[in-house]
N, C-alpha and C positions, 0 to 999 in steps of 0.2 A: 556188432557187439564187441566190447572190450572191457577188461578188468584192470586196465592200467592207464595212467596219465600219458604214457609214452606213445600210444598209438590209438587210432580210431577204430580199426578193424583188424582182426586176425587174418592172416593169409595162409594158404596151403597150396601144395603142388601134388598132382597125381600124374605119374608116368605110367603109360600103358604100353607094354612091350608085346608086339604082335609076332606070330609065328612066321609070317611072310610079309613082304613089303606091300604097302598100300599105295595105289596110284594117287598122285596128288589131286587129279581130277575128281576122284571119288570123295576125298576129304573135303574138297571145296564144294561139292554138291551137298554133302551132309551139313557142313557148317556154312549154310547159305542164308541169304536174307529171308528166304521163305521160312526158315526155321528160327528166325529172329537173331541171327548172328550178323556181325559186320565183317564181311570177307576182307582179308588183307590182300592187296594186289601182289601178284607174283614179283619176285625181286628182278630188277632190271639187270641185264647182262653188263658186266663191267670189263673194261679193257684190262688185259693182264698187266699187273704192275711189274716194275723191275725186280722187286723182291717182295714176297708176301709171307707173313708168319701167321699160321692159324693154330688155335688151340681147341682141340676137340672137333667132332664132325659138325658140318654146317647145319643150321636150323632154318627151316622153311616156315615163315609166318603164314598161317592159314586163315585165322579169323580172330575177332574180339567179341566179347560178350558182356552185356550190361555195362558196368562202370569201369572195371579194371581187370577183367579176366582175359588172358591171352591163350590162344591155341596155336601150338607150333608142332611141326613134324620133323623128325631127324631120320631121313631115309636110310642112312648107313646102319642104324641100329633098330630099324622098324619100330620106332618109338614115337608115340603121340603124347605130347606134353600139354597139360592144362594147369594153369596157375592163376591165382587171384584170391580175392576175399573168400573166406570159407563158405558163406551162404551162397555166393554166386557159383562157385565150383560145384557145390552139392547139386544145385539146380541144373547146371550144364551136364554133369555126368549122369544124373538121373534120366535125362532125356535121350542119351546116346543109344540104348538098346532099341528103342522104337524107330529111331532114324535109320539104323542099319537094317532092322527087320523090314522096313518099308521097301528097301532095295534088295531084299532076298538074302540077307546075311544073318547068321547066328553069331552075335558078337562074342559070347563066352567061348565058343569053339575056336575063334580066331585069335584069342589072347593067350600068350604064354604066361605072363603074370603082370600084376600091377604093383606099383610101390608108391605109397603116400608119404610125403615128407611135410611135417609141420615144423618148420625151422624154429630155433629158439626164440620165443616171444614172451613178453613179460606179463606177470600178474602181480598187482600191488597187494602185499600182505604185511601187516604190522608185526614186528618182532619175528621176522621170517626165520632167522636161524634158530632162535629159541623154540619156535613152534615146530620146526623141522626136527630138532633134536628130541623134543618131547614125543614126536610121532615115530621116529625111526631109532631103534636101539641096536647098537653094534655090540653083540655079546663078546665079551673078552677084551673090550677096549682098555680096561684098566691095566692089562699086562703090557700093552703098547705104551700106555701113559708112563708106566714105571721105567720102561726101556728108554724112551726119549726124554724123560725128565720133565714132562709137562702134561697137564690134563687135556687130552685130545678128545674130540667128539665128532659126530657126523656133521658134515657140511653140505653134502648133496647125496642124492640117491637115484638109482635107476632100477627099472623093472623090465623083465623080458619074458617072452615065451616064444619058442621053447628054449632050451639051454644054449643052442648055437644059432647064429644067424646064417649058417650055410644051408639054407632051405628056402623054398619059395613061399613058405608060410612063416612070417616072423613079425613080432611086435616088440618094440623097444620104446620105453617112456623114461625120460630123464628130467629130473627137477634139480635146479641148482640156483642158489642165491646170486643176485647181481653183485659181483665182487666190489663194485663201486658204491653200492648201497645195500649191503647184505641184510640190514634190519628192516627194510621196507619193501623189498621186491625180489621175486624169484623169476627164473626163466624156465619155460617148459619146452621140451623138444620131443616129438613123437615120430616114429617111423613104423609104418605098417606095410607088410608085403603079403599079397594073397594071389592065388592062382586064378581066381575068377574076378572079372570086373564087377559082377553083382555083389560079391563080398566086399570089395573095396568101396563101392558106392554106399553100402550099408554102414561101413566103418566111418566114412566121411560124416554121416549124419549124427554120429554120437560124439564127435570131437568137441562141440560146444558143451555138452554135458560132462565130458572128461575134465575140461577146464574148470567148470563149476564145482565138481566134486573135489578137485585138488585144492581149490581156494577154500572150500568149506572145511575140508580136513585140517588145513593149516590154521584156520581161524577157530578151530575147536567146535565146529557146529555138530560134530558127530560124537561128542563126549557122552 
C-alpha cells in the first residue's frame, strides 16, 4: 500500500528491548524454516584487521521473512529488531507470542518495552500547505507576524501523548510538507513506545489507517 508516487510500500521498524539477554540459538529456533522464516547464516569469523572502527553495537542477522523483512539481534542491548514493509512486519510480530509460548515463555513478561518507528515517508496531497494551514490554527500568530514583518503561518505540526517522551509509554506523530514540493506532498513520521509487545503489535495494525485518516483530513474528506 502506498499513497505516493515515490514508493511502492511503506516500511516500519519495531525494536523489542528484553529484560535479559536471549541466546542466539533460541532466536534461531523461533525464526526457523519450520515457522516460515529464512534463517540467516551465522556471521563468519573475521581475522582481526590492523585497525577497525565500529559505530554502535554489532548486529547479528537472525532471519528474513517474506519479501523484504529482516530480523536482527543486538546482544549488547538485549534488542530484537524487525524491519520491513508494514504488512509483513505486522504479520511477523503477530505470530511471535505463540512461537515463544510453544517453548514455554511468556513474551510480555520478558519484554522491558518496545519502540515502533515509522520513518518519514510521503503521502501525495494536492495543495498540501494550504490544506495543512486550514486544518491547524496557531492562535496568536498575528502577533508574531507583526513582530517579524511578514504574514507567517503553520508549515508543519506534531502531536504527542503524554507531554514528555521520558516514559516507556509515548506516541509522537509529525506531519511536514516536502520542502522540495510543499504543495503536492507531505512526510509523516510516527514513533510509538509501549511496555508490552501486545500493545505494540496492536498499534502496528492501525498504522495504515492512520495514514488514510491524515490523507483524508488534508483533502477535506471530513469537512
